[in-house]
N, C-alpha and C positions, 0 to 999 in steps of 0.2 A: 186101207187106202180108199179115199173118196175122190172121184173125178167129176168135175162140174164143167160142162161145155155150154157155151152161150152163143146165140146168134145175135150179132150186133148190127144195128142200123142207124143211119143218120137222117133225120128229117126235122124241118122247122127249127134248125139251130140246136137240136138236142140229140145226143147219142143215147139210144136205148138198147138194153140187152134182155133177152129172155132165155132161160135155161131150156135146153132140149134134153130129151131122155125120159126115163120112167117117172122120175120125181121132178117134173118141170114146174116147180112152184117158185123158183127164185127169179126175181126181176130187178132191174136197176136202171137208172138214167142219170146223166150228168151232162155238163156243157162241154167237156173235153174227154178225149179217150183216156188220158192219164187219170183223171178223176174217176171215170167209169171203171177202170181196171182196179183201182184201190177199193171202190165200193164192192165190186164183184168178189175180190179177195176176202174182204171182211164178211160178206154174206156167206161165202163158202166155209170160212172158219167158224162162223156161228152155227152153221148147219152140221158140220162134221166134227166139231170139237177142235182141240189143239193138235199140233203136229207140224212137221216140216211142210212148208208151202212152196209150190212151184207154179208159176203162171206164164202164159204166153198169149200174145195178141197178134193176129195175122189179118191183114187187109185182104179182102177178096176183090172188091171194087173200091173206088174212092169213098163210097157211102155205105159200105157194108163190110163186116169183118167177122171173124170167129175168135172167141176168147175161151181160154181153158184154164181152170184152176185145179191143181192137184194138192190134196191135203193128206199127209201121211206118207207111207211108203219107205220109211227109213232114211238114213243119211245118204248123201250123195257120194261119199267116199267109197262105199261098198259096191257101187255099180261099176266103177272103172277098175280094170285089171290090165296087167302087162301082156297077157296072152302067150308069152314065151314059155311059161312053165306049165301050160295046160297038158295034162296027161302024163306028166313026169313025176318021178319021186321027189321027195323033199330035198334029198342030197343033190340031185341033179339040178334042181331049180336054184339052189344056193350057189352052185359052181358056175352057172352060166353068167351071172352078172360080174363075177370076178374076172372071167376071161375077157369080157367086153371092156372092162376098165383097163386091162393090160394092153389090149389092142388099141384103145384110144391113146394111151400114153405113147405107144410106138409110133402112131400116126403123127402125133404132135411133134415128137423128136425128129421125124423125117421131114416135116414141114420146116422146122428151124434150119436144118442142114441145107435144104433146097434154096433158102435165101442166100446163103453163103456161096453157093455154086454160081450165082449170077454175076458175081464179081462186084456188086455194089449193094448198098443198103439204103433203104428209104429214109432212114433217120440220120444220115451223114450230112 
C-alpha cells in the first residue's frame, strides 16, 4: 500500500500541489481542484503501480487544502464487518442473525395489529 499526501495551494488562478513526506518528488498544478485531483491520482498510480485507488481532498482554508491518494491496500469489502460475531464461535455467529430475523418479523406483525387497534385505517 502506498500513501501519497499533498499540500495544495491556490495562487494566481492556479491550484498547485506538492507531495510531503520522505519521497516528496511528486508535484502537479491545474486550473480547478477537480482537475488537480485527477492529476494527483494519475501521478500516484504511475509512482506506485496498479491497485485499488482511494483519494480525498479537504479544504483547510479557501486557498489551501490537503489531498491524499492511497494506492493498494486490498478491497474495500474486507474492511467492514458486523462486529456482533467478534470473539464467538462460528456456530454462535450463525445463530445470531437468525434470531434477529425472527424478532424483526414479530415486530412487523405487532405493528400491523396496532393499526387495527386505532379503529380506523389511513387507506379507507
